PDB file of N, CA, C and O in Angstrom:
ATOM      1  N   MET A   1     -11.988  -3.290  -9.574  1.00  0.00           N
ATOM      2  CA  MET A   1     -10.461  -3.470  -9.116  1.00  0.00           C
ATOM      3  C   MET A   1     -10.208  -1.863  -9.108  1.00  0.00           C
ATOM      4  O   MET A   1      -9.297  -1.229  -8.575  1.00  0.00           O
ATOM      5  N   ARG A   2     -11.374  -1.396  -9.914  1.00  0.00           N
ATOM      6  CA  ARG A   2     -10.531   0.521  -9.298  1.00  0.00           C
ATOM      7  C   ARG A   2     -11.809   1.194  -8.475  1.00  0.00           C
ATOM      8  O   ARG A   2     -11.857   2.413  -8.639  1.00  0.00           O
ATOM      9  N   GLU A   3     -12.509   0.831  -7.903  1.00  0.00           N
ATOM     10  CA  GLU A   3     -13.323   0.814  -6.561  1.00  0.00           C
ATOM     11  C   GLU A   3     -12.353   0.742  -5.067  1.00  0.00           C
ATOM     12  O   GLU A   3     -11.777   1.399  -4.200  1.00  0.00           O
ATOM     13  N   LEU A   4     -12.866  -1.250  -5.798  1.00  0.00           N
ATOM     14  CA  LEU A   4     -11.933  -1.718  -4.339  1.00  0.00           C
ATOM     15  C   LEU A   4     -10.072  -1.890  -3.770  1.00  0.00           C
ATOM     16  O   LEU A   4      -9.443  -2.602  -2.987  1.00  0.00           O
ATOM     17  N   CYS A   5      -9.662  -0.275  -5.140  1.00  0.00           N
ATOM     18  CA  CYS A   5      -8.276  -0.388  -5.222  1.00  0.00           C
ATOM     19  C   CYS A   5      -7.513  -1.276  -5.375  1.00  0.00           C
ATOM     20  O   CYS A   5      -6.393  -0.764  -5.362  1.00  0.00           O
ATOM     21  N   PHE A   6      -7.456  -2.071  -5.482  1.00  0.00           N
ATOM     22  CA  PHE A   6      -6.387  -3.007  -6.279  1.00  0.00           C
ATOM     23  C   PHE A   6      -5.169  -2.609  -7.291  1.00  0.00           C
ATOM     24  O   PHE A   6      -5.219  -1.802  -8.219  1.00  0.00           O
ATOM     25  N   PRO A   7      -4.394  -3.161  -6.986  1.00  0.00           N
ATOM     26  CA  PRO A   7      -2.958  -3.495  -7.665  1.00  0.00           C
ATOM     27  C   PRO A   7      -3.060  -3.019  -8.948  1.00  0.00           C
ATOM     28  O   PRO A   7      -3.722  -2.024  -8.651  1.00  0.00           O
ATOM     29  N   GLU A   8      -2.892  -2.908 -10.518  1.00  0.00           N
ATOM     30  CA  GLU A   8      -2.745  -1.877 -11.211  1.00  0.00           C
ATOM     31  C   GLU A   8      -2.415  -4.127 -11.868  1.00  0.00           C
ATOM     32  O   GLU A   8      -3.135  -4.629 -12.731  1.00  0.00           O
ATOM     33  N   PHE A   9      -0.855  -5.206 -10.919  1.00  0.00           N
ATOM     34  CA  PHE A   9      -0.488  -6.152 -11.715  1.00  0.00           C
ATOM     35  C   PHE A   9      -1.471  -7.351 -11.035  1.00  0.00           C
ATOM     36  O   PHE A   9      -1.484  -8.517 -11.430  1.00  0.00           O
ATOM     37  N   TYR A  10      -2.338  -6.782  -9.859  1.00  0.00           N
ATOM     38  CA  TYR A  10      -4.460  -8.155 -10.008  1.00  0.00           C
ATOM     39  C   TYR A  10      -3.976  -9.407 -11.040  1.00  0.00           C
ATOM     40  O   TYR A  10      -3.100  -9.662 -11.867  1.00  0.00           O
ATOM     41  N   GLY A  11      -5.361 -10.101 -10.302  1.00  0.00           N
ATOM     42  CA  GLY A  11      -5.908 -10.425 -11.592  1.00  0.00           C
ATOM     43  C   GLY A  11      -7.201 -10.469 -11.644  1.00  0.00           C
ATOM     44  O   GLY A  11      -8.116 -10.092 -10.913  1.00  0.00           O
ATOM     45  N   MET A  12      -7.088 -11.140 -12.906  1.00  0.00           N
ATOM     46  CA  MET A  12      -8.598 -10.134 -13.487  1.00  0.00           C
ATOM     47  C   MET A  12      -9.697 -11.734 -13.625  1.00  0.00           C
ATOM     48  O   MET A  12     -10.410 -12.254 -14.484  1.00  0.00           O
ATOM     49  N   ASN A  13      -9.350 -11.968 -12.485  1.00  0.00           N
ATOM     50  CA  ASN A  13     -10.794 -13.266 -12.013  1.00  0.00           C
ATOM     51  C   ASN A  13     -11.534 -12.879 -10.556  1.00  0.00           C
ATOM     52  O   ASN A  13     -11.009 -12.597  -9.479  1.00  0.00           O
ATOM     53  N   TRP A  14     -12.633 -12.950 -10.843  1.00  0.00           N
ATOM     54  CA  TRP A  14     -13.211 -12.879  -9.289  1.00  0.00           C
ATOM     55  C   TRP A  14     -12.079 -13.430  -7.937  1.00  0.00           C
ATOM     56  O   TRP A  14     -11.535 -12.811  -7.023  1.00  0.00           O
ATOM     57  N   ASP A  15     -12.065 -15.271  -8.469  1.00  0.00           N
ATOM     58  CA  ASP A  15     -10.729 -15.665  -7.082  1.00  0.00           C
ATOM     59  C   ASP A  15      -9.577 -14.602  -6.834  1.00  0.00           C
ATOM     60  O   ASP A  15      -8.690 -14.937  -6.049  1.00  0.00           O
ATOM     61  N   ALA A  16      -9.504 -13.306  -7.452  1.00  0.00           N
ATOM     62  CA  ALA A  16      -8.297 -13.008  -6.884  1.00  0.00           C
ATOM     63  C   ALA A  16      -8.826 -12.379  -6.235  1.00  0.00           C
ATOM     64  O   ALA A  16      -8.127 -11.367  -6.173  1.00  0.00           O
ATOM     65  N   ILE A  17      -9.846 -12.213  -5.507  1.00  0.00           N
ATOM     66  CA  ILE A  17     -10.014 -11.686  -4.463  1.00  0.00           C
ATOM     67  C   ILE A  17      -9.951 -11.560  -3.190  1.00  0.00           C
ATOM     68  O   ILE A  17     -10.037 -10.550  -2.491  1.00  0.00           O
ATOM     69  N   THR A  18      -9.682 -13.442  -2.724  1.00  0.00           N
ATOM     70  CA  THR A  18      -9.047 -13.543  -1.522  1.00  0.00           C
ATOM     71  C   THR A  18      -7.637 -13.176  -1.310  1.00  0.00           C
ATOM     72  O   THR A  18      -7.288 -12.938  -0.153  1.00  0.00           O
ATOM     73  N   GLY A  19      -6.978 -13.115  -2.041  1.00  0.00           N
ATOM     74  CA  GLY A  19      -5.281 -12.843  -1.741  1.00  0.00           C
ATOM     75  C   GLY A  19      -4.018 -11.848  -1.419  1.00  0.00           C
ATOM     76  O   GLY A  19      -3.114 -12.083  -0.617  1.00  0.00           O
ATOM     77  N   LEU A  20      -4.165 -10.739  -2.196  1.00  0.00           N
ATOM     78  CA  LEU A  20      -3.738  -9.916  -1.827  1.00  0.00           C
ATOM     79  C   LEU A  20      -4.165  -8.382  -0.822  1.00  0.00           C
ATOM     80  O   LEU A  20      -3.666  -7.952   0.218  1.00  0.00           O
ATOM     81  N   VAL A  21      -5.336  -7.844  -1.719  1.00  0.00           N
ATOM     82  CA  VAL A  21      -5.778  -6.749  -0.998  1.00  0.00           C
ATOM     83  C   VAL A  21      -6.370  -7.147  -0.050  1.00  0.00           C
ATOM     84  O   VAL A  21      -6.795  -8.215   0.392  1.00  0.00           O
ATOM     85  N   SER A  22      -6.335  -5.992   0.236  1.00  0.00           N
ATOM     86  CA  SER A  22      -7.586  -5.323   2.330  1.00  0.00           C
ATOM     87  C   SER A  22      -8.947  -5.826   1.497  1.00  0.00           C
ATOM     88  O   SER A  22      -8.821  -6.080   0.300  1.00  0.00           O
ATOM     89  N   ILE A  23      -9.987  -5.938   2.014  1.00  0.00           N
ATOM     90  CA  ILE A  23     -11.239  -6.348   1.733  1.00  0.00           C
ATOM     91  C   ILE A  23     -11.351  -5.459   3.098  1.00  0.00           C
ATOM     92  O   ILE A  23     -10.778  -5.596   4.178  1.00  0.00           O
ATOM     93  N   PRO A  24     -12.606  -4.191   2.503  1.00  0.00           N
ATOM     94  CA  PRO A  24     -13.397  -3.438   3.374  1.00  0.00           C
ATOM     95  C   PRO A  24     -14.665  -4.321   4.602  1.00  0.00           C
ATOM     96  O   PRO A  24     -15.818  -3.995   4.321  1.00  0.00           O
ATOM     97  N   GLU A  25     -14.586  -5.154   5.624  1.00  0.00           N
ATOM     98  CA  GLU A  25     -16.089  -5.323   6.330  1.00  0.00           C
ATOM     99  C   GLU A  25     -16.634  -5.590   5.452  1.00  0.00           C
ATOM    100  O   GLU A  25     -16.463  -6.631   4.817  1.00  0.00           O
ATOM    101  N   HIS A  26     -17.744  -4.366   5.093  1.00  0.00           N
ATOM    102  CA  HIS A  26     -18.878  -3.765   4.574  1.00  0.00           C
ATOM    103  C   HIS A  26     -18.477  -3.618   3.052  1.00  0.00           C
ATOM    104  O   HIS A  26     -17.667  -2.745   2.744  1.00  0.00           O
ATOM    105  N   VAL A  27     -19.068  -4.521   2.011  1.00  0.00           N
ATOM    106  CA  VAL A  27     -18.644  -3.617   1.092  1.00  0.00           C
ATOM    107  C   VAL A  27     -20.261  -3.827   0.533  1.00  0.00           C
ATOM    108  O   VAL A  27     -20.789  -4.921   0.733  1.00  0.00           O
ATOM    109  N   ARG A  28     -21.220  -2.470  -0.352  1.00  0.00           N
ATOM    110  CA  ARG A  28     -22.643  -2.226  -1.287  1.00  0.00           C
ATOM    111  C   ARG A  28     -22.223  -1.879  -2.262  1.00  0.00           C
ATOM    112  O   ARG A  28     -21.668  -0.807  -2.500  1.00  0.00           O
ATOM    113  N   PHE A  29     -22.490  -2.976  -3.137  1.00  0.00           N
ATOM    114  CA  PHE A  29     -22.574  -2.660  -4.327  1.00  0.00           C
ATOM    115  C   PHE A  29     -23.980  -2.154  -5.136  1.00  0.00           C
ATOM    116  O   PHE A  29     -24.825  -2.909  -5.619  1.00  0.00           O
ATOM    117  N   LEU A  30     -23.996  -0.930  -5.149  1.00  0.00           N
ATOM    118  CA  LEU A  30     -25.144  -0.286  -6.053  1.00  0.00           C
ATOM    119  C   LEU A  30     -25.051  -0.650  -6.840  1.00  0.00           C
ATOM    120  O   LEU A  30     -24.006  -1.165  -7.238  1.00  0.00           O
ATOM    121  N   GLY A  31     -26.646  -0.526  -7.803  1.00  0.00           N
ATOM    122  CA  GLY A  31     -27.130  -1.482  -9.076  1.00  0.00           C
ATOM    123  C   GLY A  31     -26.814  -2.543  -9.467  1.00  0.00           C
ATOM    124  O   GLY A  31     -26.510  -2.625 -10.657  1.00  0.00           O
ATOM    125  N   TRP A  32     -26.765  -3.743  -8.630  1.00  0.00           N
ATOM    126  CA  TRP A  32     -26.387  -4.774  -8.362  1.00  0.00           C
ATOM    127  C   TRP A  32     -27.391  -5.574  -9.296  1.00  0.00           C
ATOM    128  O   TRP A  32     -26.987  -6.665  -9.700  1.00  0.00           O
ATOM    129  N   ASP A  33     -29.315  -4.934  -9.887  1.00  0.00           N
ATOM    130  CA  ASP A  33     -29.372  -5.237 -10.697  1.00  0.00           C
ATOM    131  C   ASP A  33     -29.299  -5.397 -11.773  1.00  0.00           C
ATOM    132  O   ASP A  33     -29.309  -6.432 -12.438  1.00  0.00           O
ATOM    133  N   GLN A  34     -29.188  -3.995 -12.137  1.00  0.00           N
ATOM    134  CA  GLN A  34     -28.489  -3.882 -13.546  1.00  0.00           C
ATOM    135  C   GLN A  34     -27.375  -4.702 -14.150  1.00  0.00           C
ATOM    136  O   GLN A  34     -27.410  -4.995 -15.345  1.00  0.00           O
ATOM    137  N   LEU A  35     -25.897  -5.270 -12.973  1.00  0.00           N
ATOM    138  CA  LEU A  35     -24.977  -5.195 -13.067  1.00  0.00           C
ATOM    139  C   LEU A  35     -25.462  -7.098 -13.517  1.00  0.00           C
ATOM    140  O   LEU A  35     -24.755  -7.681 -14.339  1.00  0.00           O
ATOM    141  N   ALA A  36     -26.502  -7.730 -12.965  1.00  0.00           N
ATOM    142  CA  ALA A  36     -27.819  -8.875 -12.549  1.00  0.00           C
ATOM    143  C   ALA A  36     -27.803  -8.780 -13.774  1.00  0.00           C
ATOM    144  O   ALA A  36     -27.053  -9.498 -14.435  1.00  0.00           O
ATOM    145  N   ALA A  37     -28.573  -7.929 -14.311  1.00  0.00           N
ATOM    146  CA  ALA A  37     -29.255  -8.145 -15.671  1.00  0.00           C
ATOM    147  C   ALA A  37     -28.377  -8.515 -17.179  1.00  0.00           C
ATOM    148  O   ALA A  37     -28.720  -9.298 -18.065  1.00  0.00           O
ATOM    149  N   GLY A  38     -26.929  -7.507 -17.088  1.00  0.00           N
ATOM    150  CA  GLY A  38     -26.339  -7.484 -18.224  1.00  0.00           C
ATOM    151  C   GLY A  38     -25.299  -8.559 -17.997  1.00  0.00           C
ATOM    152  O   GLY A  38     -24.778  -9.231 -18.888  1.00  0.00           O
ATOM    153  N   VAL A  39     -25.136  -8.616 -17.117  1.00  0.00           N
ATOM    154  CA  VAL A  39     -24.113  -9.663 -16.739  1.00  0.00           C
ATOM    155  C   VAL A  39     -24.061 -10.608 -15.243  1.00  0.00           C
ATOM    156  O   VAL A  39     -23.755 -10.511 -14.055  1.00  0.00           O
ATOM    157  N   PRO A  40     -24.620 -11.612 -16.297  1.00  0.00           N
ATOM    158  CA  PRO A  40     -25.693 -12.717 -15.291  1.00  0.00           C
ATOM    159  C   PRO A  40     -24.871 -13.784 -14.772  1.00  0.00           C
ATOM    160  O   PRO A  40     -25.103 -14.411 -13.738  1.00  0.00           O
ATOM    161  N   ARG A  41     -23.530 -14.011 -15.845  1.00  0.00           N
ATOM    162  CA  ARG A  41     -22.866 -15.406 -15.023  1.00  0.00           C
ATOM    163  C   ARG A  41     -21.584 -14.652 -14.214  1.00  0.00           C
ATOM    164  O   ARG A  41     -20.827 -15.462 -13.679  1.00  0.00           O
ATOM    165  N   GLY A  42     -21.045 -12.531 -13.956  1.00  0.00           N
ATOM    166  CA  GLY A  42     -20.083 -12.368 -14.178  1.00  0.00           C
ATOM    167  C   GLY A  42     -20.608 -12.624 -12.293  1.00  0.00           C
ATOM    168  O   GLY A  42     -20.008 -13.331 -11.484  1.00  0.00           O
ATOM    169  N   ALA A  43     -21.875 -11.794 -12.033  1.00  0.00           N
ATOM    170  CA  ALA A  43     -22.949 -11.401 -10.909  1.00  0.00           C
ATOM    171  C   ALA A  43     -22.870 -12.131 -10.487  1.00  0.00           C
ATOM    172  O   ALA A  43     -22.809 -12.108  -9.257  1.00  0.00           O
ATOM    173  N   ALA A  44     -22.824 -13.103 -11.063  1.00  0.00           N
ATOM    174  CA  ALA A  44     -23.208 -14.744 -10.325  1.00  0.00           C
ATOM    175  C   ALA A  44     -22.332 -15.172  -9.213  1.00  0.00           C
ATOM    176  O   ALA A  44     -22.518 -15.385  -8.015  1.00  0.00           O
ATOM    177  N   MET A  45     -20.930 -15.248 -10.308  1.00  0.00           N
ATOM    178  CA  MET A  45     -19.953 -15.940  -9.771  1.00  0.00           C
ATOM    179  C   MET A  45     -18.902 -15.184  -9.123  1.00  0.00           C
ATOM    180  O   MET A  45     -17.895 -15.706  -8.645  1.00  0.00           O
ATOM    181  N   LEU A  46     -19.278 -13.352  -9.113  1.00  0.00           N
ATOM    182  CA  LEU A  46     -18.921 -12.470  -7.563  1.00  0.00           C
ATOM    183  C   LEU A  46     -19.275 -13.089  -7.065  1.00  0.00           C
ATOM    184  O   LEU A  46     -18.750 -14.147  -6.719  1.00  0.00           O
ATOM    185  N   ARG A  47     -21.004 -12.432  -6.650  1.00  0.00           N
ATOM    186  CA  ARG A  47     -21.441 -13.372  -5.251  1.00  0.00           C
ATOM    187  C   ARG A  47     -20.637 -14.636  -4.456  1.00  0.00           C
ATOM    188  O   ARG A  47     -20.157 -14.537  -3.327  1.00  0.00           O
ATOM    189  N   ARG A  48     -20.607 -15.634  -5.157  1.00  0.00           N
ATOM    190  CA  ARG A  48     -20.603 -17.054  -4.937  1.00  0.00           C
ATOM    191  C   ARG A  48     -18.628 -16.163  -4.567  1.00  0.00           C
ATOM    192  O   ARG A  48     -18.574 -16.000  -3.348  1.00  0.00           O
ATOM    193  N   ALA A  49     -17.564 -15.765  -5.092  1.00  0.00           N
ATOM    194  CA  ALA A  49     -16.315 -15.696  -4.904  1.00  0.00           C
ATOM    195  C   ALA A  49     -16.538 -15.000  -3.679  1.00  0.00           C
ATOM    196  O   ALA A  49     -16.028 -15.540  -2.697  1.00  0.00           O
ATOM    197  N   LEU A  50     -17.311 -13.698  -3.435  1.00  0.00           N
ATOM    198  CA  LEU A  50     -17.449 -13.025  -1.876  1.00  0.00           C
ATOM    199  C   LEU A  50     -18.366 -13.752  -1.260  1.00  0.00           C
ATOM    200  O   LEU A  50     -18.475 -13.179  -0.176  1.00  0.00           O
ATOM    201  N   ASP A  51     -19.279 -14.877  -1.261  1.00  0.00           N
ATOM    202  CA  ASP A  51     -19.027 -16.380   0.430  1.00  0.00           C
ATOM    203  C   ASP A  51     -18.591 -16.708   0.119  1.00  0.00           C
ATOM    204  O   ASP A  51     -17.913 -15.735   0.447  1.00  0.00           O
ATOM    205  N   ASP A  52     -17.710 -17.571  -0.618  1.00  0.00           N
ATOM    206  CA  ASP A  52     -16.549 -18.124   0.139  1.00  0.00           C
ATOM    207  C   ASP A  52     -15.982 -17.578   0.290  1.00  0.00           C
ATOM    208  O   ASP A  52     -15.294 -17.939  -0.665  1.00  0.00           O
ATOM    209  N   TYR A  53     -15.285 -16.610   0.807  1.00  0.00           N
ATOM    210  CA  TYR A  53     -14.300 -15.403   1.411  1.00  0.00           C
ATOM    211  C   TYR A  53     -14.793 -15.182   2.442  1.00  0.00           C
ATOM    212  O   TYR A  53     -13.911 -15.159   3.301  1.00  0.00           O
ATOM    213  N   GLN A  54     -15.644 -15.021   2.798  1.00  0.00           N
ATOM    214  CA  GLN A  54     -16.927 -14.930   4.032  1.00  0.00           C
ATOM    215  C   GLN A  54     -16.164 -15.603   4.941  1.00  0.00           C
ATOM    216  O   GLN A  54     -15.278 -15.286   5.735  1.00  0.00           O
ATOM    217  N   VAL A  55     -17.019 -17.142   4.468  1.00  0.00           N
ATOM    218  CA  VAL A  55     -16.821 -18.490   5.005  1.00  0.00           C
ATOM    219  C   VAL A  55     -15.276 -18.557   5.659  1.00  0.00           C
ATOM    220  O   VAL A  55     -14.774 -18.584   6.782  1.00  0.00           O
ATOM    221  N   ALA A  56     -14.736 -18.567   3.947  1.00  0.00           N
ATOM    222  CA  ALA A  56     -13.522 -19.175   4.819  1.00  0.00           C
ATOM    223  C   ALA A  56     -12.536 -18.125   5.296  1.00  0.00           C
ATOM    224  O   ALA A  56     -11.499 -18.462   5.867  1.00  0.00           O
ATOM    225  N   TYR A  57     -12.838 -16.901   5.075  1.00  0.00           N
ATOM    226  CA  TYR A  57     -11.478 -16.209   5.968  1.00  0.00           C
ATOM    227  C   TYR A  57     -11.947 -15.451   6.392  1.00  0.00           C
ATOM    228  O   TYR A  57     -11.096 -14.727   6.909  1.00  0.00           O
ATOM    229  N   ARG A  58     -13.844 -14.720   6.678  1.00  0.00           N
ATOM    230  CA  ARG A  58     -14.385 -13.377   7.634  1.00  0.00           C
ATOM    231  C   ARG A  58     -15.326 -13.790   7.739  1.00  0.00           C
ATOM    232  O   ARG A  58     -15.923 -13.646   6.672  1.00  0.00           O
ATOM    233  N   PRO A  59     -16.057 -14.398   8.622  1.00  0.00           N
ATOM    234  CA  PRO A  59     -17.357 -14.228   8.457  1.00  0.00           C
ATOM    235  C   PRO A  59     -17.843 -12.951   9.557  1.00  0.00           C
ATOM    236  O   PRO A  59     -18.148 -13.773  10.421  1.00  0.00           O
ATOM    237  N   GLN A  60     -17.953 -12.493   9.787  1.00  0.00           N
ATOM    238  CA  GLN A  60     -17.805 -11.327   9.424  1.00  0.00           C
ATOM    239  C   GLN A  60     -17.799 -10.191   8.769  1.00  0.00           C
ATOM    240  O   GLN A  60     -18.088  -9.035   9.077  1.00  0.00           O
ATOM    241  N   PHE A  61     -17.251 -10.939   7.382  1.00  0.00           N
ATOM    242  CA  PHE A  61     -17.504  -9.869   6.562  1.00  0.00           C
ATOM    243  C   PHE A  61     -19.002  -9.617   6.038  1.00  0.00           C
ATOM    244  O   PHE A  61     -19.831 -10.496   5.801  1.00  0.00           O
ATOM    245  N   VAL A  62     -19.188  -8.087   5.894  1.00  0.00           N
ATOM    246  CA  VAL A  62     -20.770  -8.614   5.136  1.00  0.00           C
ATOM    247  C   VAL A  62     -21.191  -7.645   3.456  1.00  0.00           C
ATOM    248  O   VAL A  62     -21.206  -6.415   3.397  1.00  0.00           O
ATOM    249  N   ALA A  63     -21.458  -8.481   2.384  1.00  0.00           N
ATOM    250  CA  ALA A  63     -21.150  -8.480   1.091  1.00  0.00           C
ATOM    251  C   ALA A  63     -22.866  -7.016   1.163  1.00  0.00           C
ATOM    252  O   ALA A  63     -23.567  -7.020   2.175  1.00  0.00           O
ATOM    253  N   GLU A  64     -23.084  -6.336   0.366  1.00  0.00           N
ATOM    254  CA  GLU A  64     -24.691  -5.852   0.098  1.00  0.00           C
ATOM    255  C   GLU A  64     -24.992  -5.790  -1.684  1.00  0.00           C
ATOM    256  O   GLU A  64     -24.334  -5.567  -2.700  1.00  0.00           O
ATOM    257  N   TYR A  65     -26.166  -6.077  -1.381  1.00  0.00           N
ATOM    258  CA  TYR A  65     -25.992  -5.616  -3.168  1.00  0.00           C
ATOM    259  C   TYR A  65     -27.907  -5.061  -2.954  1.00  0.00           C
ATOM    260  O   TYR A  65     -28.896  -5.698  -2.590  1.00  0.00           O
ATOM    261  N   ALA A  66     -27.782  -4.114  -3.237  1.00  0.00           N
ATOM    262  CA  ALA A  66     -28.718  -2.973  -4.039  1.00  0.00           C
ATOM    263  C   ALA A  66     -28.819  -2.750  -5.096  1.00  0.00           C
ATOM    264  O   ALA A  66     -29.577  -1.855  -5.469  1.00  0.00           O
TER     265      ALA A  66
END
């Protein structure tokens, strides 16, 4: 929420990324392995939400997991 400048009222769920905010064309997640190890379900849900966002709204969108 903080890094992508989501507004305070924005939903606290991964599906919320497809709504009111502007997502950059390329998003790079640093420390993805640590996130996936520490919060595996949340990391999987985020990745799935971003994949769905790309397919449904922006084929040119790139999410990099480093």
